[in-house]
N, C-alpha and C positions, 0 to 999 in steps of 0.2 A: 648564501647562508640557507641552511635547511633546518626547519623546526618540526619535530614530531611531538604531539601532545595528546594524551588520552582523553581529555575532556575539559570543558569550561573555557572561559575567556583567558587568554594568555598574552603576555607581552615580553619582548626581549629588548633590553637597553644596552648601550655601549658607552664606555668612558675610557679615555686614554691617560697614560702616565706621561710625564715629560720624556722626550727622546734625548738620550744622552750619547754624545760622541764617544766612541770606544776608547780613544786615546785620552779622554777626560778633559778635553779643552773646549767643549761646546755643549749647549743644551738648547732644545727647541721645545717651547711650552706647548701643551696640548690645545691651546686656543688657536694654534696654527695648523692643526691636523683636523680635517673635515671628513664627514661621511654623508652619503646620500643613498637612500633606498626608497622603495615604495612606501615605507612607513614613516619617513621623515616628513615633517610638515613644511610646506613652502613658506619661507620667511624672506624678509629682505636679504639681498645678497650681502653676506658677511665678508666677501673678498675672494671666495673660492668658486663662485658661480651660483646660479639659481638652484635652490633645493639643498645645497651643501650646508651642513650644520657643524659648528665646532664641537670637538669631543672633550672640551674642558669640564663639562658637566654631563651627567647621564642623559643620553639621547635615545628615545624610543626608535628603534630601527625596524621593528616588525611587531604586529599584534593581530589577533584574530580569534576565531573559534573553531576553525577547521583543524582536524587531527594532523594533517600534513601540509606544510607551507614552505615554499621556496622563493627566495628573492635575491637578486644580485645586490651586493654592497659595493659602492664606489668610494674610494678614498682619494683625497687630495691633500697635499702638503704645501703650505706657503713658506717659501724661504726668503731670506733677505740678504742684502749685501754684507751684513755683519756676521752672518752664520759661518762658522768654521767648516771648511770642506772636510769630508771624511765619512765614515760609516757610523750611523746612528742606530741605537736600539731602544726599544720601549715596549710597552704592553698595551693591549686593548682588552679591557675586561668586559665580557658579555654576561649580563644577568637576566635570567629567565624567571618570570613570575606567573604563577597560575592563580587566577582568582576564582573563588567558589561561586 
């Protein structure tokens, strides 16, 4: 992810929608989709590895004051035996906030 900001303190958060199987027979909730970046806070392992945070609620993935910022984002998905095989689609919404 690359952020360009002209001034002030800024932050970028991410949140996912449920992943829906294209044939309509399955759904994976966003609490099983995880993200890790330099901006995520280390928390107890929620099942996807250290530093990975579920995307069921907004998660700050980057913040700073510099005008140009770049950081890799890593995603993990936890699947279960009950999940329907197939192609899933969903969205991750990124929200940028600049604070005066």
